[in-house]
C-alpha positions as a printed Julia matrix, in Angstrom:
186×3 Matrix{Float64}:
  -5.0   67.41  -36.51
  -4.86  64.17  -38.46
  -1.1   64.03  -37.92
  -1.64  64.26  -34.16
  -4.07  61.34  -34.19
  -1.7   59.27  -36.33
   1.16  60.08  -33.98
  -0.89  59.09  -30.88
  -2.11  55.9   -32.56
   1.34  54.78  -33.66
   2.8   55.42  -30.22
  -0.06  53.61  -28.38
  -0.43  50.76  -30.87
   2.12  48.42  -29.17
   0.52  48.99  -25.76
  -2.98  48.31  -27.1
  -1.79  45.13  -28.83
  -0.17  43.86  -25.61
  -3.34  44.61  -23.6
  -5.48  42.79  -26.19
  -3.16  39.76  -26.06
  -3.44  39.67  -22.26
  -7.25  39.93  -22.45
  -7.42  37.09  -24.98
  -5.12  34.85  -22.9
  -7.04  35.59  -19.67
 -10.41  34.87  -21.27
  -9.06  31.66  -22.82
  -7.79  30.48  -19.43
 -11.11  31.37  -17.81
 -13.07  29.39  -20.43
 -10.66  26.43  -20.16
 -11.02  26.43  -16.36
 -14.81  26.31  -16.67
 -14.57  23.45  -19.14
 -12.19  21.48  -16.87
 -14.52  22.05  -13.9
 -17.42  20.72  -15.96
 -15.38  17.63  -16.92
 -14.34  17.03  -13.3
 -17.92  17.28  -12.04
 -19.15  14.92  -14.75
 -16.47  12.41  -13.77
 -17.31  12.79  -10.05
 -21.0   12.2   -10.76
 -20.16   9.07  -12.76
 -17.85   7.75  -10.02
 -20.32   8.41   -7.18
 -23.16   6.82   -9.14
 -21.22   3.54   -9.17
 -20.49   3.41   -5.42
 -23.05   1.5    -3.39
 -23.47   1.64    0.4
 -25.13  -1.08    2.44
 -25.61  -0.68    6.17
 -26.77  -2.54    9.23
 -28.08   0.65   10.7
 -31.23  -0.53   12.49
 -29.85  -1.68   15.82
 -31.35  -1.82   19.31
 -29.13  -1.51   22.38
 -29.52  -0.84   26.09
 -28.33   2.41   27.64
 -24.59   2.39   28.31
 -23.84  -0.44   25.86
 -21.78  -0.3    22.69
 -23.09  -1.18   19.26
 -21.27  -1.71   15.99
 -22.75  -0.15   12.88
 -21.27  -1.8     9.79
 -21.23  -0.08    6.42
 -20.13  -1.91    3.27
 -18.98   0.32    0.43
 -18.76  -1.28   -3.0
 -16.85   0.48   -5.77
 -18.16  -0.59   -9.19
 -15.81   1.73  -11.07
 -12.69   0.82  -13.02
 -10.9    3.49  -11.01
  -9.85   3.75   -7.36
 -11.87   6.15   -5.2
 -10.69   7.71   -1.91
 -12.91   8.17    1.15
 -11.79  11.24    3.07
 -14.23  11.53    5.95
 -17.52  10.44    7.41
 -20.16  12.74    8.85
 -22.63  11.58   11.5
 -25.92  13.43   11.86
 -26.3   15.19   15.21
 -29.78  13.63   15.41
 -28.02  10.32   16.11
 -25.52  11.65   18.66
 -27.49  14.27   20.54
 -29.15  17.63   20.26
 -30.73  20.3    22.46
 -28.28  19.72   25.35
 -28.98  15.97   25.27
 -26.47  13.25   24.49
 -27.99  10.11   23.01
 -24.76   8.4    22.0
 -21.12   9.08   21.21
 -18.76   7.62   18.67
 -16.33   5.4    20.57
 -14.18   4.39   17.59
 -14.12   3.75   13.88
 -12.45   1.02   11.87
 -10.39   2.21   10.05
  -9.26   4.89   12.5
 -10.5    8.46   12.26
 -10.13  11.75   14.12
 -12.92  14.16   15.04
 -12.68  17.27   12.94
 -14.05  20.74   13.62
 -17.11  20.95   11.41
 -18.55  24.06    9.83
 -21.88  22.32    9.38
 -24.17  22.17   12.38
 -25.99  19.14   10.98
 -23.05  16.69   10.91
 -20.11  15.83   13.15
 -17.16  15.04   10.87
 -14.55  12.34   11.43
 -11.53  12.41    9.1
  -9.78   9.14    8.27
  -6.05   9.0     8.99
  -4.86   7.9     6.44
  -7.63   8.27    3.89
  -9.44   5.06    2.95
  -8.89   3.83   -0.6
 -11.63   1.87   -2.33
  -9.89  -0.14   -5.01
 -11.33  -0.47   -8.49
 -14.23  -2.94   -8.45
 -13.5   -3.53   -4.76
 -15.34  -3.58   -1.46
 -14.48  -2.01    1.91
 -16.19  -2.41    5.28
 -16.36   0.44    7.78
 -17.4   -0.11   11.39
 -18.62   2.68   13.65
 -18.64   1.7    17.32
 -21.19   3.83   19.13
 -21.63   4.01   22.89
 -25.24   4.63   23.94
 -25.57   7.27   26.64
 -27.41   6.71   29.92
 -30.92   7.97   30.47
 -29.68  10.96   32.53
 -27.52  12.25   29.64
 -30.28  11.61   27.11
 -32.89  13.05   29.47
 -35.12  10.08   28.67
 -37.89   8.56   30.74
 -37.41   5.2    32.45
 -38.69   1.98   30.87
 -38.8    3.37   27.33
 -37.28   2.59   23.96
 -36.4    5.68   21.96
 -35.67   5.61   18.23
 -33.11   8.14   17.01
 -33.09   8.69   13.23
 -30.46  10.47   11.22
 -28.07  10.25    8.32
 -24.48   9.22    7.74
 -22.54  11.11    5.08
 -19.54   9.59    3.26
 -17.3   12.29    1.72
 -14.97  11.27   -1.09
 -12.08  12.97   -2.86
 -12.69  14.95   -5.06
 -15.58  16.72   -3.29
 -18.45  14.28   -3.73
 -20.53  12.44   -1.17
 -23.07   9.68   -0.55
 -25.68   9.81    2.17
 -27.46   6.93    3.86
 -30.14   6.89    6.52
 -29.59   5.34    9.92
 -31.58   4.7    13.06
 -30.57   3.63   16.54
 -32.99   2.3    19.14
 -31.91   2.71   22.75
 -33.66   0.91   25.6
 -33.64   2.91   28.85
 -34.22   0.82   32.02
C-alpha cells in the first residue's frame, strides 16, 4: 500500500508544484495590484488637495438672458493635472419637467455626454484641459436663462436656483463647488 502512495505522489508531484507556483504568482500579482491602487489613490488625494477652485457663481440675470459663470482653477502641484469633464447639477438647469436654464457654451469647448448619474449633467472637454504645474486656468460656462413659461415661474419674481458644479480630473478624482443662479422673471 505504501508503494502505491509513493507511486501516486511521485507522479503527481510535478503537477502539484506547478499549481503551487501559479497560486503564488497569482497571489503576488493580486497583492501588488492592491498596493499600486493604494499608491495611486494616495497620489490622487494629494494632487486634488492642492487644486483650488474660485468661482463667480452668485449671478442675477433676467429671463432669456445669458450669463457667464467664471471658474478659476489653480494647480499648486509640481505636476500637471488633466481636467476631463465638468458636471452641472440638475438643480441649476431644471428638474420636475421645468427648465430653469441651459448651458449655451463652455470655454474651452465641451460636448454633452450621456450621464449615468441623475444628479449631474456631464460635459466632456474636447480635448481635455491640462492644468500645468503651479499654473492657473479659467473656465467660463455661458448659461442661458429660460423664460418663465419653461421654468413655470410666477411673474414679477426672482427665483434662486442652488446647486453644485463638479470638476472631474484624470485619474478619477473630483472637486465640487457650490453655485447659485438668481433669475428675474418679468
